[in-house]
Every structure is written in structure tokens, then in C-alpha cells.
N, C-alpha and C positions, 0 to 999 in steps of 0.2 A: 510520508507526510503525517503530521500530527492528527489530521482528520481520520486517516486510515487506522491509526492506533486506537483512537477513541471508538471507532465504529465496530470493531469486532474483537474485543479482548477475550470474549468467551471462546472464539474460534482458536485463538492462540493457546489458551489454556487447554482446550480440547486436544490440539495437536501435541503440545508439550506433555500432557498427561499420557497420551498414547505412546510417546517415545520413552518416557520414564518407565511405564509399566512393562513395555517390551524388553527394555534392557534388564530390568529386575528378573523377568522371566528367563532371559538368556543366561544370567549368572546362576540361577537355581537349576537350570536345565542340565548343567554339567554333572550334577549328582544323580540325575534320573536316568532311566533306560533310554536307549537310542530312539526306540519307537515313540516314547513320550515326547522327546524333543522334536521329532518329525511332526507329530500331531500338533504340538504347540506352535511350531513355526508356520505350519500350514494355516492354522487358525489365525495367526498374526497377519499372514499374507491376505487372507480374506477380510480380516478386520480393518487393516490399514488401507486397503485398496479403495473401497467406496468412500471412506471418510476423507482421504486425501483428494479424491476427485471432487467430492462435494465441496470441500474447502476451497479448491481452485475455482470451481464454478461460482461459488459465493464471492470470491475475490473479484472475478470478472464482473459479476452483477454489481458489486459495490463500486468498482472502477467506473462503470457506466453511470451509476447514480451520481458519483462525484463530478462527472462531466456536466451534469445539468443542475446540480444542487447549488443553492445559495450558501456560500461558505459560512456566513455569519449565523444563519438560522438552521443550517444542515437540513433544509427542506428543498424539494423541488417546488418552486413557487410558480405563479402564472407565467412569468418570463421564461422560466426553465421549461415549462410545458409547451410554450409556444415554439421554443427552439427545438424541442424534441419532435413536435409535430412537423416542423419544417424539415428536419432530417429524415423523418419517416415518410415525408411527402404526402401528408394528409392534412386537410384543414383542421384547425383546433375545434371546430364545431362538428366535426365528423362523429357519427355515432360510435365508431370503433374506439375513440378516445374515452368516451363514457363507459364502454364495455371494458376497457383496460382498467379504469378506475374501479369498476365492479369487481373485476378479477383480483385487484389488490385489496378490496374492501376498504378503499380510501374513505376517510370520514369527513374531510373538510374540502369543500369544492375549491379546485384550483391549486391544491397542495398535495404532494405525495411525501410521506415520511419515509425514512430509510427502511423501516420494518415493513411498511405497505409495499414498497418497491420490491423488496426481497421476496415477499410472499407471492406477489403477482408474477414476477419474472421466473421464479423457481418453478411455479405451477405451469408456466408456459414453456419451460425449458429454453428460455431465451437469455443467454448471458452476453450477447453482442447485439449491436444495433441491427445488423442484417437479419439475425435470427428473430428479433422482435418484429421486424417488418414482415417476415415470412409467417410469423405466428398470428398476425392480425386476421387474415381470412378464416383461419381455423377457429379463432376465438369467436368470430361473428357467427359461425355455424353452431358453435357450442351454446352461445347465448340464445340463438333463435330456436333451439329445441324447446318444445312445449314445456318440458320439465324444468327448464331454467328461466324461461322468458318472464313468467309472473314475478319471480324473485328480482330479476333485472329491472322490470317495470316499476316495482315498488322501490327499489334502490334509487332509480333515477329521480323519483320524487324526493326521497330523503336527502339525496346529494344536493338538491337545490335549496334545502333549508339552511340558509347561511347564518342566521342569527340564533342566539341561544333561546331555547324554549319556543322557537317559531314552529307553528303547527300547520300553517297554510301558505300558499304561494299565490302571488297576484296573477290576474287573468292573462296579462300580456306574456309573462314568462311561461305560464301553463300552455298557451297556444303554441309557442316556439318549441316547448318540450314535447308536446303531443306530436308535432310535425316530425321532429327528429326521431322519437322513439317508436311511434306507431304508424307514421306516414307511409312507409313502404309496404306495410302489411295490410292496413285497413284504410286505404286512401279516402274512399267515399265518406266513411263514418267520421274520420278526422276532419275532412274539409267542412262537412255540415256542422259538426260540433264546434269547431273553431269559429265558423260564421255565426253560429248561435251565441256563443260566449261573448263575441265582440259587440253584438247588438242588444243583448239583454241588459237589464238594469238591476236585477235582484241580487246578483253575486259579484262582489269585488275580488274575492279570493276563492281558491279551491283547496279543500283539505284532503287528507289521505283517503278517507272513506269514499269521497266523491271521485277521486282519481282512480281508485281500484274498481269502483262501480262502473266507470266507463270501460275499463278493461274487460270486465265481465259482460257488459253490454255487447262489445265487439265480438266476443267469443260465443255468446249464447243466443243472440238475437239476429235473425236473418234480416238483411238490409237491402233495399229500403222498405220492404213489406212490413217488417216488425210485428207480424201477427202473433208471435209468442210473447210479446211484451205485455206484462200484467202489472199495472201500477199498484195492485193490492199486495204484490210481493215486496220484499224489503229492498226496493231501489232507492238511492238517494233522490231527494226532491228535485235536484237540478236535472236529473235524467227524465223524470216525469214531465217537467216543463219542456225539456228538449224534444221529447217524443210528441208532445202536444203541438209544439211549434212546427215540427216537420209535417205532422198530419194536416195542419191548417195550410201549409205551403202546398202539399200535394192535392188538397181539395181545391 
């Protein structure tokens, strides 16, 4: 199909280049010693093996992409993502779909480009739907590692910035996002913070600094005692107000 030709001309050139150079090597090999020709053909064998396999894997990844992509935009759009989720048997609000977007380094919410799709699926070694389905639990383990989770948590915020130059997210969306991203790990903190955000009147939106501040709060402050919390330290003001509100509730 024409889509396939547009998608990977560099792969075709790569494969053609490999064939060309090996045939040139074969013609010159006749004038060399036998041992040289054995060495060069062995090198060819090692050289062509992985690149052919990689090229086939990429073809399968592209084939899967084309099953969900909108042909006019060559993007997997919200409709395509919903179909993908249905085939993977996960709700489209499932945190693992957000984790998949993180793995792809997807930039625009609700859309996957072919390059992003390739990056993510190649990293997951998933070139079929069933392999992708099997890769999701492993992906979740990877994201939940302490070394990756802060990056994923920051990504989740950036992924929800849908307008150009947007720097903050409305309270309602933040509450939903907190529930999806942090709910399973810090249930009590999330429930209290969401309750506070919904009743307070000082903040209509949350910015990245406040978002990351809450992550730090969950990881550094014992809850609900909060004895380590010191408002003199560089906490966002929204957290100072939150801690005050909880203290009054507890009193």
C-alpha cells in the first residue's frame, strides 16, 4: 500500500544498501585469498542477520500501527486508541494506557505518531497485539520503580497540557489525574487532597510546581501525622493550606 511505502523509505534504502555492498564484496572476493572470503562472508552473515530481523520486526510494528491509524492523518487518534484499548481489553482510562504513552514519549494527548508508536513498541519488544497485551504488566512494574515513577508522574501532568503554552490544569482534571496516577500508592493522601481541592476557593488551577510538590509530600511526609512538615521549607503554598486544613480537621 502507498502508506507503507511512505512510512519506511529509510528501511528500504537500508536493506537495498546492504544487498548492494555485499554483492560488491562478493565480486572483489574472487581476487582475494580464500581465508579473506570466509572472513568477509561470515561478517556479512552477522551483519545481515540482525538488520533483517529488525526490519521484519519494524514491518510488523508498522502493520499494527496501520490497523489503528487514521489513514488521512497517519496518526492513531482518540478513536484508534479506543479501538486499541478494546482489543487489549483495558478501559481507555486505565493507567497502563498512560504508561504506554509515557513509553512512547507521546507528545499530544489522545494521539500517537508512527515514530512514537515505533519507539514504544520496539522498547517493549511488542510487534503483535498479543505481545503488547503481555507487555503491559511488565511495563507497569517498570514505571512503578522508584527510579522511573517521578518521571512518569511529571509526564502525566505534561501530557494533560492540551493547549499551546498551557502551564496549568483545572482542578477537576487534576483530581481525576491524581486518582489515576497516585491513587493506588497513596490512597489516603490523594483522597484528602482531592477533598481539599474541591472545597477550597483559592486555586482554580494547579501548575507543575504544585503537582510535583504533592509528589514530594507523599514521599517525604508521614501521613496523617505530618510531623516532618515544615512550612518554612520550600513547599508550594497550596500544600501549606492543605496541611493547615487537615490539622484543623483533626483538631
